C-alpha positions in Angstrom: 103.9 201.7 77.9 101.1 203.2 75.8 101.1 203.1 72.0 98.6 203.9 69.2 98.5 200.7 67.2 96.6 199.9 64.0 93.4 198.0 64.7 94.1 198.1 68.4 93.7 201.8 69.2 95.5 203.1 72.3 97.2 200.1 73.8 99.3 199.4 76.8 101.9 196.6 77.0 102.6 194.9 80.3 105.0 192.3 81.5 104.8 190.4 84.7 107.5 188.1 86.0 107.7 186.3 89.3 110.0 183.7 90.9 109.6 182.0 94.2 112.1 179.7 95.9 111.0 177.9 99.0 113.2 175.6 101.0 111.4 174.0 103.9 112.3 171.4 106.5 109.7 169.4 108.5 110.1 167.0 111.4 107.9 164.1 112.5 108.1 161.6 115.3 110.6 158.8 115.0 109.7 155.9 112.8 107.5 153.2 114.4 109.2 150.1 112.9 106.6 147.3 112.9 107.2 145.2 109.7 104.2 142.9 110.1 101.6 145.2 111.7 102.2 148.3 109.7 103.7 147.0 106.4 102.5 143.4 106.2 106.1 142.3 105.7 107.3 139.1 107.3 110.6 139.9 109.2 110.6 137.6 112.3 113.1 138.1 115.0 114.5 134.6 114.7 115.5 132.4 117.6 119.0 132.3 116.2 119.5 136.1 116.4 122.3 137.1 118.7 120.1 139.7 120.4 116.9 137.6 120.8 116.5 137.0 124.5 113.3 134.9 124.4 114.4 131.6 122.9 111.7 131.6 120.2 110.9 133.3 116.9 109.1 136.7 117.3 106.9 137.2 114.3 105.2 140.5 115.3 107.6 142.9 116.9 107.5 146.7 117.1 109.9 149.4 118.1 109.9 153.2 118.0 113.3 153.9 116.5 114.2 156.9 118.6 117.9 156.4 118.1 117.4 157.2 114.4 116.1 160.6 115.2 113.0 162.4 113.9 111.7 161.7 110.5 112.6 164.6 108.3 111.4 166.0 105.0 113.3 168.6 103.1 111.4 170.1 100.1 112.8 172.6 97.6 110.1 174.3 95.5 110.6 176.7 92.6 107.7 178.6 91.1 108.1 180.7 88.0 105.5 182.8 86.2 105.6 185.0 83.1 102.7 187.0 81.7 102.7 189.2 78.7 99.6 191.4 78.3 98.0 194.1 76.1 95.1 196.2 77.0 93.4 199.3 75.6 90.3 200.8 74.0 88.5 200.2 70.7 85.8 202.7 70.4 83.5 202.2 73.4 85.0 198.8 74.1 87.7 198.1 76.6 89.8 195.0 75.9 92.6 193.1 77.4 94.6 190.0 76.2 97.4 188.1 77.7 99.5 185.0 77.4 101.0 183.4 80.5 103.2 180.5 81.5 103.7 179.2 85.0 105.7 176.2 86.4 106.1 174.7 89.8 108.9 172.2 90.2 109.5 170.5 93.5 112.0 168.0 94.8 111.7 166.3 98.2 114.0 164.2 100.4 112.4 162.1 103.1 114.0 160.0 105.7 114.4 157.6 107.2 113.0 155.0 104.9 113.5 151.4 106.1 114.7 148.7 103.8 112.6 145.8 105.2 114.8 143.2 103.3 117.7 144.4 105.3 115.7 144.6 108.4 114.8 140.9 107.9 118.5 140.1 107.5 119.4 142.2 110.6 116.9 140.4 112.8 117.4 137.0 111.1 120.0 134.4 112.1 123.4 135.6 113.3 126.6 133.8 112.2 127.6 130.7 114.2 130.3 128.1 113.8 129.7 124.4 113.5 129.6 124.1 117.3 126.8 126.7 117.6 129.1 129.4 119.0 128.7 133.0 117.9 131.2 134.2 115.3 132.2 137.8 116.2 134.1 140.3 114.0 137.4 141.8 115.0 135.7 144.4 117.1 133.7 141.7 119.1 130.4 142.4 117.4 128.0 139.7 116.1 127.6 139.2 112.3 124.6 138.3 110.2 124.3 134.8 108.7 122.9 136.5 105.5 124.6 139.4 103.7 127.6 138.9 106.0 129.8 141.6 104.5 127.5 144.6 104.9 124.8 143.5 107.4 124.7 144.7 111.0 122.5 142.7 113.4 119.7 144.8 114.9 119.2 145.0 118.7 115.8 146.6 119.6 115.8 145.3 123.1 116.6 148.0 125.6 117.0 151.8 125.8 119.7 153.1 123.5 120.4 149.6 122.1 120.2 150.7 118.4 123.5 152.0 117.2 124.2 154.3 114.3 125.8 151.4 112.4 122.5 149.5 112.7 120.5 152.5 111.5 122.9 153.1 108.5 122.5 149.5 107.3 118.7 149.4 107.3 117.7 153.0 106.2 118.0 155.3 103.3 116.6 158.7 102.1 113.7 158.8 99.7 114.3 161.2 96.8 111.3 162.2 94.6 110.2 165.1 92.4 107.0 166.6 90.9 106.3 169.1 88.2 103.2 171.1 87.3 102.9 173.8 84.7 100.1 175.9 83.1 99.9 177.7 79.8 97.1 180.2 79.2 95.8 182.6 76.5 92.8 185.0 77.0 91.0 187.8 75.2 88.3 189.9 77.0 86.0 192.7 75.9 84.0 195.0 78.1 81.5 197.7 77.3 79.6 199.3 80.2 77.4 201.4 77.8 76.8 199.0 74.9 73.2 200.1 74.3 70.8 202.7 75.8 67.6 201.2 77.3 64.7 203.1 78.9 66.0 202.3 82.4 69.7 203.0 81.6 72.7 201.7 79.6 73.1 198.0 78.9 76.5 196.6 79.9 78.1 193.7 78.0 81.2 191.6 78.2 82.5 188.5 76.3 85.7 186.7 75.9 87.7 183.6 75.1 90.2 181.6 77.2 92.5 178.6 76.6 94.5 176.7 79.2 96.7 173.7 79.2 97.7 172.0 82.4 100.4 169.3 82.8 101.6 167.4 85.8 104.1 164.7 86.6 105.3 162.7 89.6 108.7 160.9 89.8 109.0 158.7 92.8 112.1 157.3 94.4 113.6 154.5 92.2 115.0 152.5 95.2 111.6 152.6 96.9 110.0 151.4 93.7 112.6 148.6 93.3 111.9 147.4 96.9 108.1 147.6 96.5 106.4 146.3 99.7 109.8 145.8 101.3 110.2 149.6 101.9 108.4 151.7 104.4 108.1 154.4 101.8 105.4 154.5 99.1 106.2 152.4 96.0 104.4 153.8 93.0 104.9 154.1 89.3 106.0 157.4 87.7 102.9 159.2 86.5 102.3 162.1 84.1 99.4 163.6 82.2 97.8 166.7 80.9 94.5 168.3 79.8 93.4 171.4 78.0 90.2 173.5 78.0 88.8 176.1 75.6 86.1 178.5 76.9 83.9 181.3 75.7 81.7 183.4 77.9 79.3 186.3 77.7 77.8 188.6 80.3 75.0 191.2 80.3 73.9 193.7 82.9 70.3 194.7 82.0 68.6 197.7 83.7 65.0 196.9 84.3 63.9 199.9 86.2 65.4 203.4 86.5 65.1 205.9 89.3 61.5 206.0 90.5 59.6 206.7 93.7 60.2 203.1 94.9 63.7 202.5 93.7 67.0 204.1 92.6 67.7 201.2 90.2 66.7 197.6 89.5 68.9 195.5 87.3 69.2 191.9 85.9 72.6 190.2 85.4 73.0 187.3 83.0 76.1 185.2 82.3 76.9 182.0 80.6 80.2 180.1 79.9 80.8 177.2 77.5 83.8 175.0 78.3 85.2 172.2 76.2 87.6 170.0 78.3 89.9 167.4 76.9 89.2 164.6 78.0 86.1 165.4 80.0 83.9 166.8 77.3 81.9 170.0 77.1 79.7 171.8 79.6 77.7 175.0 79.8 77.2 176.9 83.1 75.2 180.0 83.7 74.0 182.4 86.4 71.3 184.9 86.8 71.1 187.7 89.4 68.9 190.6 90.5 70.0 193.7 92.3 67.4 196.2 93.6 68.6 199.4 95.1 65.6 200.9 96.9 67.5 204.0 97.9 71.0 205.2 98.5 70.9 203.5 101.8 69.4 200.0 101.1 70.0 197.4 98.4 68.8 193.8 98.1 70.4 191.2 95.9 70.1 187.6 94.9 71.8 185.2 92.4 71.5 181.7 91.2 74.6 180.2 89.5 76.0 176.9 88.3 79.6 175.9 88.9 81.8 173.3 87.3 85.3 172.2 88.5 87.4 169.8 86.6 90.0 167.7 88.5 93.4 169.3 88.9 96.5 167.6 87.7 97.2 166.6 91.3 93.7 165.0 91.5 94.4 163.1 88.3 98.1 162.4 88.2 99.3 162.9 91.8 101.5 160.1 93.1 100.3 157.8 95.8 101.3 158.0 99.5 100.6 156.2 102.7 98.6 157.2 105.7 98.0 155.3 108.9 94.6 156.4 110.3 93.2 154.8 113.5 90.4 152.6 112.3 88.3 149.9 113.9 87.3 147.2 111.3 83.8 145.9 112.1 84.7 142.6 110.5 87.1 141.8 113.4 84.5 141.2 116.0 81.3 140.5 114.1 82.1 139.2 110.7 79.1 139.4 108.4 78.6 137.3 105.2 80.2 140.2 103.3 83.3 140.1 105.6 83.6 136.3 105.1 83.2 136.7 101.4 86.1 139.1 101.5 88.4 136.6 103.2 87.7 137.2 106.9 87.5 134.0 109.0 84.0 133.2 110.4 85.4 133.6 113.9 86.8 137.1 113.1 90.3 138.1 113.9 92.4 139.8 116.5 93.6 143.2 115.1 97.3 143.4 114.9 97.2 147.2 115.0 94.9 150.1 115.8 96.1 151.8 112.7 95.5 150.5 109.1 97.8 151.4 106.3 95.9 153.5 103.7 96.9 154.5 100.2 96.1 158.1 99.3 96.8 160.1 96.1 95.5 160.9 92.7 93.2 159.0 90.4 93.3 159.3 86.6 89.6 158.2 86.5 88.3 161.2 88.5 85.6 163.2 86.9 84.5 166.9 87.2 82.3 168.1 90.0 79.3 170.4 89.6 77.3 172.7 91.9 74.2 174.8 92.1 74.6 177.9 94.2 71.8 180.2 95.5 72.5 183.4 97.4 70.4 186.3 98.6 71.0 189.2 101.0 71.1 193.0 101.5 73.4 195.9 102.0 72.5 198.8 104.4 74.5 202.1 104.3 72.8 204.5 106.7 72.9 208.2 105.7 73.3 209.3 109.4 76.7 207.6 109.7 78.8 208.0 106.5 81.3 205.2 106.1 79.2 202.5 107.8 78.0 199.5 105.7 76.2 196.3 106.9 75.8 193.3 104.7 73.9 190.0 105.4 73.9 187.2 102.8 72.5 183.7 102.9 74.1 180.9 100.8 72.8 177.5 99.8 75.1 175.2 97.9 74.4 171.7 96.5 77.6 170.0 95.2 77.4 166.8 93.2 80.2 164.4 92.2 82.4 166.0 94.8 86.1 165.5 94.3 87.2 163.9 97.6 88.0 160.6 99.1 85.5 158.0 100.4 87.3 157.8 103.8 89.0 154.7 105.1 86.4 154.4 107.9 83.6 154.5 105.4 85.2 151.9 103.2 85.7 149.2 106.0 82.2 149.9 107.4 80.5 149.7 104.0 82.3 146.4 103.3 81.0 144.9 106.5 77.4 146.3 106.1 76.7 145.9 102.4 79.7 144.4 100.7 80.4 147.6 98.9 84.1 148.7 98.5 85.5 145.4 99.7 87.6 145.4 96.6 89.4 148.4 98.1 90.6 146.4 101.1 93.6 144.0 100.9 93.7 141.4 103.7 96.0 138.7 105.0 94.7 135.5 103.3 96.1 132.9 105.6 98.1 132.4 108.8 97.5 133.7 112.3 96.7 137.2 111.0 94.2 136.0 108.4 91.5 138.7 107.8 93.5 141.6 109.1 93.6 144.5 106.6 96.9 145.0 104.9 96.0 148.1 103.0 92.9 150.3 102.2 92.9 152.2 99.0 91.4 155.7 99.6 92.5 157.7 96.6 90.7 160.7 95.1 87.3 159.8 93.6 83.8 161.3 93.0 81.7 160.8 96.1 78.0 161.6 96.3 78.2 165.3 97.1 77.9 168.1 99.7 74.9 170.1 100.8 75.7 173.2 102.8 74.0 176.5 103.8 74.7 179.4 106.1 75.0 183.1 106.6 77.7 185.6 105.9 77.6 188.9 107.9 79.8 191.9 107.4 80.1 195.3 109.2 82.6 197.9 108.1 83.2 201.5 109.2 85.8 203.4 107.2 87.4 206.8 107.6 87.2 207.6 111.3 89.4 210.6 111.8 91.3 210.2 115.0 94.9 210.6 116.4 96.0 212.6 113.3 95.1 209.7 110.9 92.1 207.5 110.0 90.8 204.3 111.4 89.0 201.5 109.4 87.0 198.8 111.2 85.9 195.6 109.6 83.9 192.7 111.1 83.2 189.5 109.1 81.4 186.4 110.4 80.2 183.2 109.0 77.4 181.2 110.6 77.2 177.6 109.3 73.7 176.3 109.3 74.2 173.0 107.7 77.0 170.9 106.2 76.1 167.4 105.0 78.2 165.0 102.9 76.3 162.6 100.7 78.3 159.4 100.7 78.9 157.3 97.5 76.2 154.9 98.6 73.6 157.7 99.1 73.8 157.8 102.9 74.1 161.3 104.4 76.7 162.3 107.0 75.9 165.4 109.0 79.1 167.2 109.9 77.5 170.5 111.1 79.5 171.7 114.1 81.8 168.6 114.1 85.4 167.7 113.4 86.1 164.4 111.6 89.7 164.0 110.5 88.8 161.3 108.0 86.2 163.6 106.4 88.7 166.4 105.8 87.0 169.1 107.7 86.5 171.2 110.9 83.0 172.3 110.4 82.5 174.7 113.3 79.2 176.7 113.3 80.9 180.1 113.8 84.0 181.9 112.6 84.6 185.6 112.7 87.4 188.2 112.1 87.7 191.7 113.5 90.2 194.0 111.8 91.3 197.5 112.9 93.6 199.5 110.6 95.2 202.8 111.3 96.7 204.9 108.5 98.7 208.1 108.9 100.7 209.4 105.9 103.0 206.5 105.0 102.5 204.6 108.2 100.0 201.7 108.5 99.2 199.7 111.6 96.8 196.9 111.8 95.4 194.3 114.2 93.2 191.2 113.5 91.3 189.0 115.9 90.5 185.7 114.3 88.0 183.4 116.1 87.4 179.8 115.2 84.4 178.3 117.1 84.2 175.0 118.9 83.3 171.7 117.4 82.3 168.2 118.6 84.2 165.0 117.8 83.8 161.3 118.3 86.9 159.6 119.7 87.7 156.1 120.8 88.4 155.7 124.5 91.1 153.0 124.8 90.3 152.6 128.5 86.7 151.6 128.0 86.8 150.4 124.5 83.9 152.7 123.5 83.4 155.8 121.5 83.0 159.0 123.4 81.8 162.5 122.5 84.1 165.4 123.3 84.4 169.1 122.5 87.3 170.9 120.8 87.3 174.3 122.3 87.3 177.6 120.3 90.4 179.6 119.7 91.0 183.3 119.1 94.2 184.5 117.5 95.6 188.1 117.6 97.8 189.2 114.7 99.6 192.6 114.6 101.4 194.2 111.6 103.0 197.6 110.9 104.3 198.9 107.6 105.9 202.0 106.3 106.0 203.1 102.6 109.2 204.8 101.4 108.0 206.3 98.0 111.4 207.7 97.1 112.8 204.2 97.3 109.8 202.4 95.8 110.0 200.2 98.9 107.6 199.1 101.7 108.9 197.5 104.9 106.4 195.5 107.0 106.9 193.9 110.4 104.4 191.6 112.0 103.6 189.1 114.7 101.0 186.3 114.1 99.4 184.6 117.1 100.7 187.2 119.5 99.1 185.4 122.5 100.9 182.2 121.6 97.7 180.1 121.5 98.1 176.4 121.3 95.7 174.5 119.0 92.9 172.5 120.8 93.6 168.9 121.6 91.8 166.4 119.3 91.8 162.6 119.9 90.6 162.1 116.3 93.4 164.2 114.7 95.8 161.6 113.3 99.5 162.1 114.0 99.2 165.6 115.3 96.3 165.4 117.8 94.7 168.5 116.3 93.5 169.8 112.9 96.5 171.4 111.2 94.3 172.5 108.3 92.4 174.9 110.6 94.5 175.9 113.6 97.9 177.6 114.0 100.5 175.0 115.1 103.7 177.1 115.0 102.9 179.3 118.0 103.9 182.9 118.0 105.4 183.9 114.7 107.4 186.9 113.7 108.1 188.1 110.2 109.8 190.9 108.2 108.7 191.6 104.7 110.4 194.0 102.2 108.6 194.9 99.0 110.4 196.6 96.1 108.7 197.9 93.0 110.3 199.1 89.8 
C-alpha cells in the first residue's frame, strides 16, 4: 500500500507474518545402563538379590536395556515472527524502517531416563524371611527389601530377562522447555547519487539498528531433584538477555572513470559501531577496491573486520551430557600433574572407554573477532554471452573463537601441563580412584582459527533449447588451510581431516553442479553435491593403537520440479533428495553414529511435496 505521507514522501507499508510448527521424533539406541562406569553412581548388585547368580556383590555391572526399546526424543517447536515495515523516498534518498518480533518456543520429551536410586533398590537386597527364604508376592515374584510396596527387583542376566514392570519402576520421561525471542528496530537510508565526483556519482548509506535477544532453559524438575541419581542432565533453570545498538555508514567512491585502461575503478568504505550490553562497544570496518578493466574482466579485493557476540544459546543454553570415546593419558603414565589432580602414582584401570562430558552454554563467554582478506576476479567473455567465471581467494584469522576446548584436549593438557585439570572430576578413593567421573566441556573462547582457500564459480545462463532455457552453475571450494589455535597456544592442523571432538569435517574439496530448465510456468532442476574425502585418526581396539584411515567422498543427486499456477497464486513443487540413496561414509571417530551427521545425509532417499500460497 503506497501513501503520500507528511515528512515521509511516498511511502509503502508492509506487514510480514510467519508461523512454523515442527513436531519431530528421533530414535537412538537403547540405554546402556552402567551406573558406576557411566554415571559414577554406586548401585551394586548385592549378594542378597534374588537374581544375582554369582554369590558376591557386583559393583560394576552393565547392560544394554534392549527390552526398554529405543531412546526417543519428541520435540515440539513453534516459531512466530511479525515484521511491520515502511519504505519510500525522500528526495534522492531511499529509506526503509521496520520493527520485528520473533519467538521460538520448544518443549522436549526424552526417554527413557533411569532413576538410579530405584535401580539401586531393584538390584539391592530382595526380601527374605528370618530363615533366609525368599518372600514372594501373590504372583510368585520376588520383592525388594527396600521400597517394598512399589519396587520391582531387576534381572539383567539373560536375554529377555527384563520385564515391562521392571522398566516401569526404574524409568521416567524427561520433560523440558526452552524459549528464545528477538526484538529489533532498524532505520536505513541509501543514496546511490549523493554527490557528483569527476569519476562518477558518490554513493552513500547509513542507518541505525537496535536488537534485544532473550533466552531461557527450563530443565526437568524430577531430573533436577535426583541430581547425580538420574541418567538425564541435572541443571539449574537458566535465563538471560542482552541488547545491542548499532550505527553504520557506507560509501562507494569512484576513483577513475572510463579511460583507455579501465571502465571504472571504485573504492568502498564501511564502518559499524556496536554497543553491546554487557560486552561493551566495538567498531568494525572494511575497505574494498573494484577495478573493471573492460566489460569482460573485473578484479576485486576487500579487507574487513568481523565481530560476533555470543548467542543466547552460547550464554544461557542448558547443560547436557555426551559420552565421547577418550583415552586419559593419566591412566597408564601418571605425570606429576595427574598425581596432583588425584590420580594414584600407579595409575588406574579405566572403567570405561567413554567419559561422561558436560556440554552446554557458558554465561562467561565473550565475543569473537576476525580479520578477513579476499581478492579475486570475474571474467565474462564477449564471445559467449551468459557465461561468467569467478575465482576468489579468502584468508580468515579468527580470534577468541566461540567453541569448546574438546574433551580430548582437556585430559591431555591436564596430563602434560596441569592446565584444565579443574575441569575434570575424578573418583577420589576406592578401587576406581583416579578414573574421570566427568569432564566439563562447555562453550568458551578458545585461541582461534586460521583458514584460507579458493572459491570458484562458473555459470552459463539462458541457453535456448527444447522450447525453454537452461541455466548451468558450478561452484567449488578448495580448502588450502584450516588450523585451530588451542587455548594454550598450540596449533592443530585439521586441513583435510575429520575430528569429531573438534566439530568439523574439513575436506579439501566440495563442489555443486546445478542444471535448471525453465519453460513457461514449469521449472525442473537437478543438483550434484560432492563432498570430498577426509582423513581421520581412530583407535584400533584389536591392537590398542591409533590408526589412520580415510573417509571416502560422497556425491548426492537431488531432483526437483515445480509448476506455477498464477491464477491461484500457488506453486507446487515435488522433489527427491539423495536420489541414488547414498549412505554416509563410515567413521570410527564419529561418536554414537559412526559418521558425521553435520556433513552427510543420513536419512537416505528423501521425497517431498511443497505447496506455496501467496496472497
